[in-house]
C-alpha positions, 0 to 999 in steps of 0.5 A: 187807502190803508193797510189792508185788516185780517183776522184769524179765525179759530175752530175750538168747538166741534159742535154741530153748525160751526163749520157752516159758522165759520164758512160764513163769517169766513166769506163775509170778511173776504166780501168786505176786503179783510185777509181771513186766516182759518185755524182749526187745532186738534188739541190745546198743545197745537194751539199754543205752538200755533200761535207762538210760531205763527208770526202774523197778527190780526185785526181781530181774532175769532173764537169758535167754541164752547165757553164759560165765565172760566175759559173755553173748550172743544165738544170732545174735551181736548181744547180747554183753557182758561181766559187767563191763560188764553189772554196769556198766550195771546199776549205772548205770541204777539198775534194782535195788532194794536187795537185788536176786536177779539170775537168770543163765539161762545156761550157766555163770552159777553160775561163781565169776567171773561173780558176782565181777564183778557184785558188784564193780560194784554194792552192790545185787546182794544175790544171784546165782544160776545154773547151774555147767553148760550146760543145755537151756531146760526144765532152767532153767526147772525150776530157777527154777521150784524157786527162785521157789516156795521164795522166793516161796511158802515164804519160804526163804532164797535160799541153802536155796532153791538148794540145793533145785534140786539135791534136786529134779533133781540139777541143780547151780545155785548161789547167792552171797550178796553178805556171803559172797563178799566175804570169799572169799579168791577173790574178793579175788583176783579183783579185785586182779588185774583192778582196775587194768582195771575201776576207772575204768568201774565207778567211773563207773557207781557215781558215776552211780547214787550208789554209792561208789566203789571205791578204787584198785588196791592197795586193795579196800576199798570206801570208805564 
């Protein structure tokens, strides 16, 4: 038998239905033998402290939150992070195992820009899954139920497992593969446009996590 998998659930939304959604995902993960860490931060500062001092790394990160193309936040506004800030925090805190899969249970979490930002921050993010559209917690729940079932019970590739969501619900989720995404012209253009603004922040996080640095603006090749 392989090493037991684990998942970190971050409840950062506060909307009605989030409790039931995350409780269900927690029970489903346990059904598949996955160890669960369930965390509900009260504000952005507490989330930073928790992740930076946690000392555990995970196969899956499940983020429940309000979201858009720029970032995510809680209903009361006490949690508010851009995707670059979140990606840098995940990288620096070293809470992800190699080939970690990030589940974004937030509206628009499946946008290309969101995946681009997170992939740029840390090499340990292998896949990112999220909805293209705005959804209720019950929609998020059934989508990620189908995804986890196909990943863990049937052993299906993450891209194919994500396609099963639309087949069963007509809800548009998308799974981004890091290796495929980094070759996309859209990703390369996005990084070139924002590299100067993000470079120092991301490289500081990568250095603390012993990740490879990113070159100066004008070059998007990752140093090996």
